[in-house]
N, C-alpha and C positions, 0 to 999 in steps of 0.2 A: 242575069240576076246573080248577085253575090250573096253568099251565105250571111245570115244575120242572126242575132240572138233571139231566144224565145221571147224575151220581153219586147223587143222591137216588133216582132211578128204579131204578138198579142195586141200591141198598140194599134197596128194597122187593121187588125180584125175588129177591134172595138170601134174604131173610127168608121169603118165601112158598114158594119152590121148593127151597131148600137147595142151590143151585148158586152158583158163583162167576162172575158175569158179568165179561167183559173190558170195561173202559171206557176211553174217550178223552174229550176235552173235550166233544164233542157226540154221541158215539156209544157204543152199548152192543152187545155181542155175547153171546148166551147160548145154551147148548146144553142141551136136555132130551131125555129118552127120548120115542119116538113117542107113548106113551100119554098124556103130559102136554102134547103139542104144541098141541092145541086149547085146553086150559086156560090155557096161557101166552099164546096169542094173545088170548083173551078178557080176560085180566087186564091186559095192556099196553094194550088198546084201552079197556076200560071204567074201569079204575082209574087208569092212568097217562097216558091221553090220546093214545096213538099210534093215531090214527084213519085215517090215510092209508095204504092198502095200496099200496106202491110196486111191488114185484116178488116173484116166486117162481121158483126154478129148482132144479136138482139138480146135483150134482158126483159124478163117479165117481172115487173114490180108489183104485180097483183092489183091492189087498189089504185095505184098511180098509173096503171096502163103499161104499155110496152115502150121500150126505148131501143132505137137502132144506134149502134156505136161503130165507128170506123176509125182506124189509126193510119195516119200518113206520116212518112218520114222524109226529112231533108238529110240525105246521107252525107252531103258535103259539110253541113253545119253540125251534124250530130244531134239534131233536135227533132222532136215529134209533136204532132198535133192530133188530139183525139176529138173527132166530130161526134156530136150527139144530137138526136132529135127524139121528141116524145110523141107517141102515137096513141090513139084511142084503142083500147083493147077490144072493143066491140066490132070495130072495123079498121084494123091496122093497115093503113095505106101509106106508102112513102115513095117519093120519086126515085127512080133507079139511078145509080151512079155508073152503070155498065157502059154507057156511052162516053163517060169521062175517063174512067179507069177500066180497062179490059179485065183486070184482075177481080173486079167486083162481081162479075157475071156469076160464077159458080157459088160464091159466098152468099149472094142474094138469093140464089135458088135454094141453098141450104137453110137460110132464114125463113123462106117461104115454106119449106118442107117441115121444119121443126117448130116454127112459131106461128105460121099462117100470115106473115107479113106479105102483102101484095105490093110488089115494086112496080109502080106504074112506069111504063115506057121500057120495061125490060125486054130484050129481044127474044127470049126463050124461057119464060117463067113457067116451069113445070117441076115436078118432084125430081130430086136428084139422088136421094138416099132410100126413100121408102117407096113401096109399090103404089101404083095409081089407085088401088082400091083401099089404101090405108085411110082410116077415119080419124080425124083429129090431128092435133099438133103436139107431139110428145114432150116438148120442153116448156110448154105453157103450164102455169101453176094450176089451171083448172082441168088439166088432163087427168082422167081417171086411169091410173096405172094398172088397175085390175081389169080393165076392159079387154075382153077376149078379142084377139086379132087373128087373122089368117096367118098360118106359119109363113115366115119369110123364106123365100126360095131364091 
């Protein structure tokens, strides 16, 4: 796989997934439904050369639900792709990328801990930062910050 421009990669994504990526000179942003999330990750890694898993997080858009966002880089071409998928806030479920990118493992656990996103197929989905008895998900917009919690030890 030779390095290619962001525009060329975006064109291949559009042809394969039927979505319109947003492109910049060296960046691509693409949104797919959760069911196509792992397929997109494999495609950009194996076909387009975005092999470096940079980060993964979630965003709570309140009325619009949750969004899981991941950034992958093609270090040879100096380009990046941001993958996005929207989830129902009442039952946020997303296929895991941990089997595709090992670096997704702890980042998905952090999203589970902070936002309550259940990453289906994750090899070890459990809290990573907060205690097992912690109630709620602190980075969600509906989290009551004045809720008393057991002291962190």
